[in-house]
N, C-alpha and C positions, 0 to 999 in steps of 0.2 A: 477156708479159701479153696477155690477150684482152679486148677491149672488148665491152660489151653495147650494141647500137645503140639500145636503148630506155631507157637511163638514163645517168647521168654516172659510172659506175664501170668499173674494169678488174679482171680476175681472173687469178690465176696458179695453174695447176693443177699441183701437185707430186705426180705419181703414184708416183714411184719413190723419192723421198727419205723414208724411213720414220723418223718421230720421235714422241716423246711429245707430248701436247697442249701442254704448256708450251714444249717445244723448238720445235714448229711455230709457236706464236704468236710466240716471240722472233724467228724467222726472218722472219715476215711484218712485224713491227714494224720490223726492221732494213732492210727494203725499202720503208719509207714507208707501210705499210698495216697491216692487222690480219687475223686469221682471219675467214673468211667470215661475214657476217650475211645473212639473207634476210628481207625485210620485206614482200614482196607476191608474188602468184601468178606474175606475169610474170617476175620475177627467179628464182623457183623453177623455172619452165619452162626458162629459159635455162641454168641450172646443170645441170638434169637432162639436157638434151640433150648438154651438154659432157662429163658424166661417164659417160654410158651405155656407151660402148665400153670402159671401163677394166676392168670386172670386179672392182672393189674398192670399199671404203668409205673415206671421207676425212674428216679433221677439219674441223669448223666452229668458229665462235667462241662458241657457246653454252655456258654452264656454270651449275651451281647450287651451287657450292662455298661461296658465302657463306652462303646459307640453303637447306637441303635443300628442293628443289621450287621454289625461287625462281629460275627460269631467266631469264637475261639475256645480252645480247651484249657481248663484250669491247670492241667499237668504240663502245659507247654507243647503238647504234641501238635503237629501240623493239622490244619483243617483241610485235609487233602481228599477226603471221601465224604460224600453226603448221601443221605437217604431220607429226605423230608417226606412227611405225610402230605397228601394232596391238600392244597390250601395253606400249608405251613411253610415258613413262619408267617403269622399274620399279626403278631403283636397285639392280640385282642386284649384290651384293657391293660396294656403294659406288660407283656409276657417276655421276660428277659432270660429265662433259664430253660434248659433242655431236658425233656423226658423222652423215654422210649416206650412206644405203645405196644400193647399185646397184638394188635391187628397187623401182623406181618412184620413187626419189629421196626415200623417206621418211626421217624423222629417228629416231635411236636414241640413248639415253643410253649412254655407254660408259666403260670404265675409263680414266682420264686417263693411266695409265702404259703402255697399249698403244701400240705403234709403228705408225703408219699414215701414208699420204700425207695431203696437206692442201691446202686452197684458201685463197689470200690474196685480199684485196680492198682497193682504194684508189680514191680519186677520180681521174677521168680527167684533170682539169685543176685548177689551184689554185681553191679554192672558199672563199667567205667567207659568213658568216651575213649575211642581208640587213640593211642598216642602216635603222633606222626614225627618221625625223626627229622631234625633239621638237616638241610642239604645245601649244596653249592649250586643249586639250580637257579635259573634266572629267566627273564623274559627275552624275546627275540629282538626287540628294538624299542626306540623311544616312544613309538606310537602305541605301545602296549603298556598298561599301567599294572603294577604288581600289588597284590594284596594277599598276604599269607603265602600259600603254596600255589597260587594261580595268577594268571595274567588276564587282563580284560582290555578290550578294545571297543570303544563306542563308534558307531557309524551314524552319520547325519542324513543319509539318503533313506527314503521311505520305501518299504517293500512289504509284500504279504509275508505271513509267518513262514510258509514253506520256502519262499525265495530267500528270506533272511537266513534261514537255517542252512540253505545250500551255500550261501556266501561263507558262513562260519565254517562249514565242513570243508570247503575248498582251501581254507587256511589251516586245516588240522584242528579246528576248534569246534565248539557247539554254541548254540544260543545259551545265554547266561543262566546258570542255576544258582539258587541262593539258599544257604543252609543254616543261617543264624541271623539274629537281629544285628549282630556286629557287621556281618557281610552286607545285610540289607542297608544299614546305615552308610557303609562305605560306598555302595553303588548309588544310593540316593545323593550322596555329596557331589556326584558328577552329573546329576540330572539338570543342574542349572544351565548346562550347555545344550540340553536337548530342545528340539523345536516341536516335538510331539510326544505322545506316549511311546513307551519303549517295549518292544517284544522281549519276553523271557522264554525259556525253553519249556515251561510248564504247559501241559495239555492233558485232555482226557479223550484223545482220539482213539486209543485202543479199547478202553473200557469206560463207557459213559458214566459220569459221576465219580470216577476215581482218577485223580490227577497224578501225573508222573512227569519227571524231567526227561527231556529228549536225549540227554547224555546217559540215561539209565541210572543216575545217582539216586539214592534213597531220599524220599521227601521227608525231611526232618523239621521243616519250618514253613509256615505260610503267613501271609500278611495281607489278607483280603480286605477290600474296601467294604463299607457297610452294605449289606444285602447281597454280597457276592460270595461264591459264584451262583448265578441264578438262571443261566441258559435263557436269557430274557425273551419273553413272549414266545417261547418254544422254538426260537431260532437255534441253529446249530452253532452254539458258542463253545468251541472246543479248544481255543488257544488263549493264553493268558498274557495280558500286557500290564506294564507298570505305569501308573500315572506319573507324568513328569512334574506334577504340582505337589502331590501328597506322598508319592512312593507306594501307595496302596495298589493292590492287584485286582484285576477285573477280567472275567472270562468274556471274550468277544469272538466274533467270526474271524476265522483264520485268513479271510480274504481282505480284511482291512489293511490299510497302508500305515506302517509305523516305522520309526527309527528302531535301532536294535543294538544290542551289546553282545559281542562274542567273548567266550571264556575258554581258556585252555590251561592245562597244567604247565608249571615251569619245566624247563628242560635244560640240557647242557648247551649253552650258547657261549661264544667267546666274549670276554670282557670288552666293553667299549673302550676305544683308545682315549677318549676324553671323559672324565667323570662329570656327569650332569650337575649343573648348579641350580640353586633356587633363584630363578630369574627375577631381578628387581628387589630382592630382599638382602639385608645385611648378613654378614657371616654369623652363623648360628641360629638364625631365624628360620622358621618353617613358612612355606607359602601354601596358600589355598585360595583359589578364586582371585579376588582383587585385593587381598590383604596379606600382610606378613604377621607372624605370631611368634611370641617368645614364651616358652614354658618355664616359669621360674619356680623351682622346687623349694627355695628357702621360704619357710613359713613366716608370714607377716600378718598384722591386722589389716582390715579392709582399707583403712586410711593410708597406712604405710605402703600397702601394695599399690594403691592409686598413685602415691607420690613416686614410687619406683618407676612405674610405667611413664609418668610424666617426664622423669629425667631422661627416658629413652625416646622422648618425643612421640609417645604412644598413649593409649588409654587402656583401662581395664576392658577385657573382652566384651564386645557387643555382639549379640546374636540376633540377626534380623529375619531369618527364614529357616525353613525345615532343612535346606541343603547344608547351611552352615552348622546347624545343630547336629545333623547326621555325621558331619565330619568330626566334630568333637566328641560325639558318642563313641566313635571308634578310637579316637586318640586317647580318651580317658579310660577305655576299657581295660588297659593294662596298668593303670595307675592305682594309687590308694588314697584314702582320706577324702577331703573336700578341696575344691579349687575355686577361689574367688572369681566372680565375673562382675561386670560394671553395673549391675542392677541393685537398687536400694529403694527402701520405702521412705516417703516423705509424708509429714502430717502427724496429727495427734493419734496415737494408737487407740484412744478411747473414742475418737470421733471420726474415724475413717482414715485410711492411708491410701496414697497413690504410689504405685511402683514406677520408677523412671530410670532411664539409662543415664549414666554419668556423662556421656558424650552429648546429651541433649537430643538424640534421635528419638522418634516416637516408638512406643512399645507396640509392635505389630504382631509379635509372635511370643508364645510362652510355652514352657515345657516343665510345669510344676511336678514335683514328686508327690507320692501318696500323702494325703492329708496336709498338703501345702497349698498356699501359704497359711500359717496358723496364727500369725501375729504374736505368738507367745515366745518364740525363740530369739527373735531379733529382727532388725530392719535391713540387714545386708544379705545378699544372695550368693550362694556358692553352688557349684555343680557336684553331683555324686560321681563315683568312679566304680570300676569293676565291670562284671559281665553285662549289667543293665545300667551302666553309667550314663551320665549326661543329664539326669533329672535335676531340677532346681529346688533347693531348700533355703528358707530364710534362717539366718544364723546371727548370733550376737556379733556386732561389728568388731568387738575387741578380740574375738577369737583369732588365732593365728593359723593361717592356711596357705598352701601354695596358691599360685595365681597365674593368669594368662594375660599378657599384654598384646595389643593389636594396633597396627598402623597400616596405612595404605601402601600398596606397591607403587612406587613413584612412576615407573615406566609402563604400567598397565592401567589404562583408563577404563573404569567400569562404565557400563551403559548408563546414560543419563536418563533419569526418570522425569517426565514432565511434572512440574509442580501441581499439586492438587489445588485447583482454583477454589476460592471461597464460594460457599453456596450462593447461587444466584436466584434460587426460587424459595418461596415460603412453604408453608404447610397447607395441606388440604383442610377443608372445613372439618371442624371437630378435632383437629390435631394442632399441637402447639410446640414452640421451641424458642430459644433465644436466637437473635439474628445470626450470630456466628456459629451456632451449632450446625452440625452436618446431619443431624437426625431430627425427626419429629416424633412427638409422644402423644399418646391418648390414654387417659385414665378411663377404664371401663367400670363404671359404677352402675350396677343393675340390682333389681330386686332379687333376681336369681343369681346367687353367687356360684362360683365354679371351683372345681378342684384344679390343681396345678396343670394336670394334663389337659383338662377341658379348656382352661384359660389359654394354654399354648396353642391348642387346636383352633380356638377362636381367632387369635392373632394371625396364625398362618392363613386362615381362611380370608383374612383381609390383606394378604400379601405382606404381612409384617411378622414380627417375632415378639415373644415376651421380652421386656426391656432388659438390656445389659447396661451397666453403669461403669464408666471407665475413669472417672476423676471426681475430685471433690466438688467442682463446679456443677457437674451434672447432678450429683447427689443433692446439693443444696436446692437446685432448681426443682427437682422432682419432689423434694420434701415440702416445698411451698405449694407446688401444684397439686399434691395429693394430701394436704394437711389434715390431721385429725383422723387418720384411718390407717389400716394395714392392708397391703396389697401384694399380690404375687409379683415377683421379679423372675428373670429367666435363669437364676442360679440354681444348680441342683448338685447334690452329692452323688458320687459314684460308689455304690456299696461294695464293689469288689476291689477296685484299685485305690479307693479313698480319694480325697480331694474334691474340689468343686470346679465346675465349668459352666460357662454360659451356653444356653440352648442355641444361640445364633452362631456359635463357633468362634466368637471374638475372644481375644486373650483376656485372662483375668489379671487386670492391671490395677484394680482398686478393691478394697474391702472396707466394710463398716459394721463389724459385728458388735452387737450389744454386749453388756457385761455378762460373762459366763457363757457366751454363745460362740460357735455352735456347740450344743451339748448332746444332740441326737438322743433325746429323752426316750428311754425304753427301746432304743434301736429302731425307732419308727419315723424319725424326722429327717427326710432326705431332701426336702424342697425348702426354698427360702422366701420369706416375706420381708418387705420394707415397712417399718412402722414409723409413722410421722407424728410429731407432737401436734397438739391442737392448733397452735399458731404457725406450725411449719418451720420453726426456727431450728429444729434439730431432728434427726432421724437415726435409726439403727436397723441392723438386720437381725433376723431371728430364724433359726431352722425350725421347720414345722412339718407335721404329717401331710404328705402330698394329697391325701384325700380330703383335707379340710377345705371348706368352701369360702372363698374370698373374692373381693374385687381384684382387678389386675391392671397392669400397665403394658401397652403395646408400644413398639418402636419401629419406625420405618425410615429409610434414607430420604433426605430431602430430594425432591425432584421425581421421586417414584410415586405414582398415583396409587393410592390405596384401592384395593378391590372392595366393592360394596357387596357384602354377603346377600344371598337371596332374601328378598323382603317377603314375608308372608302376605298373601293376598289381603287387601284391606277388607274389613268386615262389612262388605256391602250386603244388605239383606237380600236373600234369595227365596222369597215366599213360595215360588213355584217348586222349590226343592223340598221344603218341609218347614215345620214350625220351629225346629231347633235353630237358634241363631248361629250355630257353628257351621252351617252349610255354606259352601262357596260354589259359584258357577263359572265355568270356563269352557268356551266353545260349545255352549249349550249342553254341557254335561255337569251334573251336580257331584260335588265331592265333600265328604265330611272327614276331618282329620282329628284324631285323638291320640296324642302321645303322652298323656298324663297318667293313663291307667295301663299297667302292665298286665296283659292277659295272655291266655293261650289261644291257639288258632280257632278252636271251636267256640270259645267265648266271644272272640272277635266276630265270627259269623253271626252269632245270636245278637250281638250288639247292633250289627248292621241291619239284620232283619227287623229289629226294634225301630230302626229309622226307615223301614220300608225300602231298604237298599241291600246291596251285596258287597262283599269285600272287593276292593278295586282290582280291575284288570288293567294292565298297562300295555298299550298296543303300538306305541310309537315313541320316538326320541323326544318329541315335543311334550307328549303326555308325561313321560318320565321326568322331564325338567320341571313341569308344573307341579306334579305331586311332590317332588323333592323340595320345591320352594315353599310348600305349605308347612313350614316349621313353626307352628302356632305357639306352643308353650316352651319349646326348646328344652325339654327335660330328658326324655329317654333317648338312648342311642339308636334304637331301631323301631320300626313300625312293621306290623304284619300286614301283608296285602294279598297274598295269593298262595296257591298250592302248586304242585308240579304241573298241573293243568289248570286253566282258568275255570273257576267254579261257575262263572256265568256262561260257560260254553263258548266264549270268544276264541277265535283261532290264535294260536301261539305264533305271532308274527314278529315279535321283538323280544330281546333279552338284554339284560344289563348286569351280568354276573360280576361280582367283585373278584379280584385275582385269587386263583386257587379254588374258586367255588363253581358249581356245587361239589362238596366233598363227601357228603353222607357220613359225617363223623360218627364213629362207633356203630355204623350200620343202622342208624335210627333217625335220619333226618328226611322228612317227606314233605315239609311245608317251607315257605319262603318268607324271609324278612328283607326289608330294605334299610340299609344304613342311613342314618338321618342326614349326615353331612355330605359324604361323597355320593350317596345314592346307589351304591353297589348292592347287588342282591346276594343273599346268603341263605343256603338251605338250613333248616332248623327242625327240631322235634316239635310236631304239631301240639303235643300235649303239655309242653312246658311253657309256663307264663314267662315270656321274655321280650314282649314288644307291645307297642301301641297298635293302632289299626287305622286304615283309611277305607271309608265306604264310598260307593259310587252308584249312581243311577241317572237315568234321564228324567227331566222334569215330567211329573205326572205318573211316573212308574210307581207301582206298589208291589214290592217283593215281600212275600211272607214266608215264614218257615214252612218247608214242605211237611206234609202230615207224617206222623211217626211211621217208621218202616213196619209193615205188617209181617207176621210170620210167613215164611215161604216154605214151599215143599223142598225137601232135600234130605240127604243121608250123610252118614259118616263112613270113612273108610274102615276096613276091618282092623280091629285092635283099638279103635277109638270109642269113647263113651259119649253119648249125646245128652245134652241138657239144653232144651229150647233150641236156639239157632246156633249153638256152638257144639264143637266136638272136643273132647279132652282125652289125653293119653297120660298115664301115670307111670313114671319110671323110678326105680329105686327100691324094689323089693329085695329080699335076701338073694344074693348071688346075681342081682340085676345090675345094670349100669348105674354108676353115680358119676357126677361131673361137677367141675367148677361152673360158675355162672356163665362165663363166656362159651365154654364148650357145650354146656347144656343148651344154650340158645342156638348154637350151630347145629347141634343134633336135631333140635325141633325143626329148624329151617330146612334141613336135609329131608325131613318127612313132609315138607310142604306146609309146615305150621310155624308157630312162634312160641316162645315161653308164655305161659298163661297170662292172659289179661282178664282181670276181674272187675266187672262193672257195677255189681250190686251185691247186697247181702245174700240173695238167694244163690247166685253163682258161687259166692264164697262158701256158703254152707254145702253146696253140692260137692265142690272140690274138697273141702275139709273132711267130709264124711268118708271119702275114699282114700284118705291118707292113712287109714287104719293099718294097711299092710306094708307101708313104707318104713324103712329103718331109721331115716335121718330127717332133719328139717328139710323142707321142700322149696326149691327155687321157683319163684314166679318171675314175670318179665319186668318188674319195676326196679329202677336203679337211679342213682344221682351221679353216674359216672361222667356225664358231660358237664353238668353244672352242679357243684356241691350244694347240698341241701335243697335242690329243686328236683323232685322225683318225677320221672316220666317213664312211660311204657316203651319197651324195646322195639316195638314195631314202627316207632317214629310218627305214628298217625293218630293213635287213640288218645282221647283226653282222659285225665285221671278223674273219674267220676265218683270213686269210692275208695276208701282205705279202711283198714281194720287193725291198726297198730296195737300191739301189746302195751301194757302199762310201762311208762318211761321209755317208750320207743317212738321214733328212731333216736338213738343216742350216739351213733358213730363212735363206739367205744374204741379207745386207743387211736382214733383217727384213721381206722382201717376199714370201716364198714360202709360200703357203698351199694350193695346189692341186697335184695329183699327176699326173705324166705318165710314160708308159713311154718309155724311151730305146731306140734300136735302131741297129744297124750290122752290118757283115759279121762282126765278131769277137764282138759281144755284143748280145743283144736281149732285151727283156722286163724289164729292171731298172727300178726305180721311182725317181723323183727328184721332190722337191718343187720347184715352180717358181712364178713370179709369175703370178697368175691372169689378168692382163690380156693376156698374150701370145697371139697367134694361133697355134694348133697344129693338127695333125691330131687326130682324136678317134675313139673307138669307142663305138657305142651297143649296148645289149643289151635284150632282152626275153625273156620265157619263151615257149617254144613253146606252141601252143594247138590243141586239137582242133577249134576252130571255124574254123580256117583250112584251106581246101581244099588237098590235096596238090598240089605242082607237077606240071605235065604231064611224063610220062616222057621222059627224054632218054638218048641212048646214052652210056654211060660211056667215056671214053678209055682206061680201064684194063681188064685182064682181070678175071674174076670173083674175088672175095675180096681184090682189091687196093684200096687207098685212094688217091685222086687228090690231088695237091698240085702246082699249077702244071703243069709238063710232066713230072712224075715220078709214078710209081705205086709204092706200098709194100705189103708184105704181111708180117705177123708169122706165122711158122710155129712153133707151140708144141711140136711134136714134136721132142725133142732130137736133135742130130746133131753130129758132129765138124765142125771148121771146113771141112775139105776136102769132106766130104759135103754140107755146107750150100751151099758154093759150087757144087758140081756140080748140086744140086737147083735152085738159082736159074737156072743156065745152061740147064737143060732147059726152063725156062719163058720163056726169052728175055731173062733179066736177069742180074744179079750180086748178090752180097752188097752191101748198101747202102753207097754212098759218101756222105760228108757234105762239102758244099762250103763252107758258111758257117753263121753262127749261126741263120739262119732255118730251114733244113732240119734243123739239129740240134734246134731247139725242136719242130718238127713230129714228127720221128721219136721223140724222147724222150717228148713229152707226149701225142701223139695215136696213134701207131702202137704204141709199147711200153706206155705207160700203167701202168708199175709192175708188169707181170705177172711177168716173170722176166728175169734177165740174158740177153742175146741177142747172137749173133755179128753183127758188121758186117764190111765188106769190106776192112779195113786189115790189112796183114801186113808183118812186118819182112823186109827183104832181107838178103842175105849181107853187104853193106857196112854193116849196122846202120841203114840208112835205111828208111823206111816207104813203102809204095805202096798205092794202091787197086786192087782187082782189075779195075775197069772202065776203067782207064787215066787217070783224073783225077789231076792233080797234087795234092799235099797242101797245100791252101791254108788249111785250118782244122783245129785239134785241140781236144779237150776232155778232156784227161787228168785222171784222178782223182788224189787225194793220193798222192804217191810214185811216180807212173806217168809214163812207162813204166819199169818196174823193170829190164828187160833181164836178168832171171834166165835161166839156161840152160834151154833148151827152151820158153821163153815167147816166142812171136813172133806170135801171133794175137790180135786185139783184139775185145773184147766191150763192150757198153754196159750199165752198171749200171742196175738197175730200182729199187733201194731208195730210200726217201725221203731218206735221209741222203746218198747219193752220186748222186742222181737225174741220169741221163743222162750221167754222166762215163764215161771210157773206161779199160779195164784190159787190159794185155797179159798173156796167160795161155797155158797149154799148149793146143796146137792139137788134141790128141786128146781133150779133154774134150767131152762131149756137152751141148749147150745149144740152146735155141730159137734161131731166126735170123731176120733181116730181109732179104727180097729187095727189089730195086729194079729197075724197068724205066723207062728214060728215053729221051725223044726228043732230048735235048740231047747233042751229041757233045762229048767232052773236047777242049780246045784242043791243037793239035799241040805236041809237045815240041821245042824248038829243037835242031837238030843241033849237036853240039859243034864248035867251030872247031878249025882245025889250026895256028893262030898262037900267039904268045907274049903274055904280059901283063907289065906293069911290076911291079916289086917291090911287095908288099903289095896288089896288085890280085887279084881273084878272078874266074876265068872263068865265064861263063854264056852258052851259045850261041856267037855270033860275037863277043861283047864281053867286056870286062874291067871290073870294078867295084871302087871303093874307098869305104869308109864311114868318115867321121870321126864318132866317138861319144864324144869326150872330154868332160870336165866343163865346159870353157869353150866357149861358143858363138861363132859368127861371123855377121856380117851377110851378106846375100846377095851383095853385091859382093866382100867379102873371101873368101867361100867360092869364088866363081867365079874370083877371081884365083889362089887356091891351085891349083885344078884346071888352069887355063891354064898355070901355072908349070911343070907337069910334062907339058905338051903333051896335056892331056885337057880335057873340058868337063863342066860340071854335067850330071848324068844326065838323059836323056830316057827316057820309059817308054811302051811300046807294047802291053802286054798285062797281064792280071791276073797271069799267071804271073811276069812280070818284077817286078810290084809285090811279090808274095810273096817272091821271091828277095831283092830289095833290103831288104824289111822284116826278113827273117831275118838280114841282115848287121848290123842295129842291135842288137848284143848288150846294151849297157848300158841302152839306152832312156832315156838322160838327157834327150834332146831330140827334138822333131820335127826333120825334116831338110829342108834346101833342095833343090829339084830345079830343072832348067834351064828351067822354064816361066815366061815373063814377058810383059808387055804389049809389043806391037810399036808402031811409029809410028802405026798406024791404030787404036790402043787395042784391038786384038784380042789373042789369045793365040798365042804361038809358042815353039818350042823354040830354045834358044841354039845347038844343034848343027845347026840348019837341017833336021832331019828333019821329016817331015810329022806334023801333029797329027790322027791318026785314032783316038785312044783317049783318053778322059778318065775320071776317077774322083773327081769333086767330092764333098765332104761335103754333108750336108743344108744347104740354104740358101746354098750357095757357088757361084760367087764372088759376094761382096756389096759389095766396095769399102767396107767399114765404116771409119769414122773413129773412132779411140780418143783420149780426152783425153790430151794430152801429145805426140801424134804430130806430126811436121813433114812427113810425106809420106803419099801415098795408098798403097793396097794394090796394088802393081804386081808383086809377086813371089809365088811359090807354094811352100808347104811341104807335106810329106807327114806326116800324123798317124801315130801309132804303129800305128793299125789300117789304114793304107794309103790312107785318104781324103785328098783334097787341099783346101787352103784358101788363098785369096789373103790376103797379109799385107803389112805395112809392111816394106820391104826392109832397114830398119835393125835389125830384131829379131835377137836372137842365137839361132842354131840350129846343129844339126849339119848335115852335107851329104854327098852322094854324088857321086863323079866316075865318068865312063865313057869308055872308048876302044875302038875296034875292035881286035881282035887283029891282031898284025903278024907278018910273016915274020921280020923282023929288028928288034931294038930299038936 
């Protein structure tokens, strides 16, 4: 845990433990904390500094899963400070959880099921709420209402925020501040008298985005409305009002006119001469609004409680609105157990139940508790108590609880409500209902089923909602109406708070769960379907995965005219647009709409060129409306249509950006998509397949793909290496900069470039050949940071034309790997691997060559004319065919040999840069009479790259050529030496190592001679610890092998036939913690792998890394001596054994 020196909290940064939001929260709670909340700028700055080096985004505790747009912190902290990323929150595909981005520490709404690292937060020391001593203080008069230690006075006249505050201050008070749900509920209970929304003292006038109370009290509680605070449309919304209908808060302009409430502390005022009475209520009864209430603490069953109230000429409590509920939330906050109210269920529990008030009034408001009603505990309803009291639970009616009786105040007449007239209108075409129903229904049965979200979206687009069902009669009607099928209804589970609610906000007054439902199978069933029998005689509800595709039912009030969604243009043939029947013509312009194929921007361009058209440009509001109406297949959410400038060179005269767009997310969005339904524009990565496309042309136009870009004149800046039209810079040599993926990209951009973009095999080979000097895997510009499993280049514009994944990659190991690095070593280089973005690696930058850059000063080439330089070697491809012997003779005449290849790096350079796919060419490898191969320049054969089935050793095939075809790129083939082929010459200043002279002694049985020594390789299935391996070698009077040259490494490596294990060698730490050979030979040659030796400690290990193994590629690694490995023994040849 890390403490913030400026507050009382500690923070735990879990970068590598990737979990869903719910899993992350559970871990934080188990450690005595919760997911991170951020309540002020200093805390934001501290967190931002801590996460900056990680290169990833992390879960925080914010969520809006209870009410869409109603963001709150899981630890109960107030949502008083905001730092949204541009365009966030956007609820893209249902994003209800909050993560913090590495880009400036901004906040982003995120899919709760994504697996990310996370930040926990808890108090540094045990902390208690301050205890306030009781006092004899009171309010100044009867027009001030007391609650706790404060007095409140509502005002009915409307004023601006500043004027209202001035009135309060003139009375020695302030605009109301609210510090708990209990106080919020108390204030809400008096809103029934308000004629407008009500000013509070909350504002962000001093620091934009940070809300504070005008009385300078600490903000400990917030109660924002969905989507608030939002500084709507960029207006200066700096003052906060409370809705007189819902109690929720909203930031608005301080110049609006609202009623207001003043608040001041109690003080020493004289006692009133007459004690106030509860006007209109009997002795002992409490008054609120238009009713009197009796709190009966004697526990009774629900029926006995009802009878008691009836004896008092009252009924069990009826709650009709949020104001009355708020009042009893406060009243019950100091009570215990449950309190009966007058609500109970009617009907068969197995066939659906309706919740009704005992006094016969309609159920217009509900306040169900978590996972309520559940139909399992009983059919009578009681309210909870305590700090978050007032929620409703269904209980067994025989249970005994306290209860509340209610009766009207006889001398106070409530306002009369005009009776709701029976519906006088029927339903629109396609909609149906019974005559006395107040709503109309429409079953949407289509070939293309929809997810719950898409179904809700469709109903809303019609001015309706997914259906809500409120009684058994409606259930029966819909069962018959939709018989023989299952359809989405508007009920959905809240994964955070539990319980179900209707999407249209109506109260949950009826349930009809099937047997054993809801069961939330595998914690993935949050939405609800209604299943009807084939004849419609009965139905039941089942919870289901929200992504399932179903038909659905919409509901709309009678008298409300449904909106007719945009109808796709009728398929009128447009032969002058093209032969494809999908073309449509409008205002003499041809359009082709395809939203069934998900493509990237560049593929969309090619598809349009195939139609002799271009991607659409939208130049007016009317054209936007027409294109948006072309929803032909109704499948994909977005269509691709343009880039940041119109590619047909039309002027940019019109835009239609969605809220918060364009936002250039992750710094890599250069093209534009259009949302299918709302039509809003969104910037996106051009190279990621994420949308359909719209083509456009005028009748008779023929647009064709422009010819390929020809090579142009240009140069690279100093320090950059040129390959064709690109320049590359390699970072990460010893003592050079290394960086995580994000910082590497920023470094490249600071140099005027970008992390490397690789478009083909030859570029990959060029880059791979120069990784030879870099110490670590090497970042390139590919990642799936924006959309998981959809890789795109970081410049936001380039298409992904080529990949070179290593075997079993990408695998997103541990859910942490979202950035791409090139691996490299002597045996293989240039393969791609997804890796954790926060790791510090080498990296490669690229930029395009430019004619504005001056050519570098001429330097003398170390190679002869027509040769290409690579390190200390020079290469030349001779395209005039020759036999192998003639080719070798020609190379010798120029002071060289046919090319030898020593390792994977020069293999990549020769195949990708020298040969470049031109033609198969001879290299300097040839088979000897003993069937072994040798290079003509005397180099040992350390490396091979045989093609499939090679070497075939067919008679007369003994000379080796390199394949040029893309399918067998760079691989080797033994073939007949008298064939005429192009050839590759090599001149090198590096001399081959001396071949050890053969010894004249003898070897132990099973030992193989090499030079003056003999070697034994254990490569069986069962491995041995380092000590056991050494004991075996010593038992036959040998020692674990020491290694003194690369040639010796290759010899030993080739003895490991099975390659089941890495192998132990005789290198170990000595008493001075240095490295030494067990056979006492000198340590004059090392071959450590990248980053080794590192003395890494692995979980479960009981020892440090004091022994050395050799990898299958010959590199060395220090490891725990207890690991199980193969091993190699060595002894000097002997005259006599």
